C-alpha positions in Angstrom: 57.7 -56.2 148.1 60.6 -53.9 148.8 59.6 -50.7 150.5 60.7 -47.2 149.4 63.0 -47.0 152.3 64.5 -50.4 151.5 65.0 -49.3 147.9 66.9 -46.2 149.1 69.1 -48.4 151.3 69.9 -50.7 148.3 70.8 -47.6 146.2 73.0 -46.2 148.8 74.9 -49.5 149.1 75.1 -49.8 145.4 76.5 -46.2 145.1 79.1 -47.1 147.7 80.1 -50.2 145.7 80.2 -48.2 142.4 82.5 -45.6 143.9 84.8 -48.4 145.2 84.8 -50.0 141.7 85.8 -46.7 140.1 88.5 -46.2 142.7 89.9 -49.6 142.1 89.8 -49.2 138.3 91.6 -45.9 138.5 94.3 -47.5 140.6 95.1 -50.1 137.9 98.4 -49.7 136.1 96.4 -49.0 132.9 93.0 -47.6 134.0 90.0 -48.0 131.8 86.6 -46.2 131.7 83.8 -48.1 133.4 80.1 -47.5 133.8 78.3 -48.7 137.0 74.6 -49.0 136.9 72.6 -49.3 140.2 68.9 -49.8 140.1 66.1 -50.7 142.6 62.4 -51.1 142.4 59.6 -52.7 144.4 60.7 -56.3 143.5 64.5 -56.3 143.2 67.8 -54.4 142.9 70.7 -54.8 140.5 74.3 -53.7 140.3 76.1 -53.9 136.9 79.4 -52.6 135.7 80.8 -52.6 132.3 83.9 -51.3 130.5 82.8 -48.1 128.8 83.4 -48.1 125.1 82.5 -45.5 122.5 79.1 -46.2 121.0 78.1 -48.7 123.8 75.8 -47.2 126.5 74.4 -50.2 128.4 71.4 -48.0 129.0 68.2 -47.5 126.9 68.0 -44.3 125.0 64.7 -43.2 126.7 64.9 -42.5 130.5 61.2 -42.8 130.7 61.6 -46.6 130.1 63.0 -46.7 133.7 60.0 -45.0 135.2 59.4 -47.8 137.7 63.0 -48.0 138.8 65.3 -45.8 140.8 68.5 -45.5 138.9 72.0 -44.3 139.6 74.7 -44.3 136.9 78.4 -43.7 137.8 80.9 -43.2 135.0 84.7 -43.0 135.3 86.4 -41.3 132.5 85.0 -39.0 129.8 81.3 -38.4 129.7 81.4 -39.1 125.9 82.7 -42.6 126.5 79.9 -45.0 127.0 77.4 -43.1 124.9 75.3 -41.6 127.6 72.0 -41.0 125.8 71.0 -38.0 127.9 
């Protein structure tokens, strides 16, 4: 079981990685919008990143579905890209 403190550490590391991914993508000759999703709960942690496209969110439309998870979403580019549902 991952403690609350351990989950916070995982989220902090995930946030750092997300910010680095965004920095690297912005430095490309032709930058694209990306969405990084970091989550942690009592059993695991995940880091995902996707190219953000109109109409594709990569997240569920109801934030209550993530009630057992701690979640950080980092977008580069316009907020309308990636279809943020909230």
